[in-house]
N, C-alpha and C positions, 0 to 999 in steps of 0.2 A: 154318134162318135164323140168321144171326150175331147174337150178343148185342150190342145197340147200345152198351152200356157198355164194350165191348171194341173198338169200331170204331177202326181205325187204318189209314189208307190214304195213299199218296202219289199226288198227281195232278199233271198238267202243264197249266199255263195256256197260252193261245194264244201268249203271248210266249215260251214255252219254259221259263219259270221253274217249278221244281218246288215244290210246297207240300205240307205234311203236314196232314191233317185227321183229328182224333181226338176221342173223347169227352173231356169235361172231367174232371179228376181233383182230388181234395181238395188235392193239393200244388201246384195251379196258383194258389193265392191270391196269392202274391207276383208272379207273372207277370201276372195279371189287374190287380192294383193298379198295376204299372208301366205297363202298356199304357193304363190309364185316365188316368194322369197325363199322357200324351202326346196325349190327345184334345183337339180343339178344342171349345169350349162348344156349338157347334151340333151336333156329332157326339154329344156326351153327351146333349143333349136328344132327338135322334132315337132313340137307343138306349134311354133310360130314361124318356122322355115327361115329363121334368122337368129343371130345372137342378140340378146337383149339383157341389159343389166337390171332394168326395172320396167314396170308398166306405167305408162303415162296416164294422167287423169283422163285424157281423151280416149285412150285404149280401153280403160276400165269402163268408161261410160258406154262406149260402143258395145263391149261384151255384155254388160249388165242391163242396159236399156234397150238397145236394138236387138240383142239376142232374145230378150223377153218378149219384145213386140213380134218378132218373127217366129218365136217358139221353136227355134232350131237348136238352142243351147240347153243342155241339161247338166246338172251337177249331181255327184254321188258323194255321200258322206258316210263315214263309219268312225267309231261305233254309233249305233242308233241311239239317239237321245229322245227323251219325251218332249223336248222343246221343238216347236215347229215355227220357224221364222215366217 
């Protein structure tokens, strides 16, 4: 069985768009915070079950470090880039 913390696959959506799905890494903190800043308030509430204006450093650390340790958090990105962090 593949180690979930090392999961890294490219999938193709019905539209033909390719997306990369991989386990979250500790160095994703900046990308997670940037994505959060572009969410609508309704989307934030749906994801976090509460209203949030920003993600604290503690919340980012929990998502990126503990998520990576437990291998329960994955990120998907598009468009596909040749760079692999």
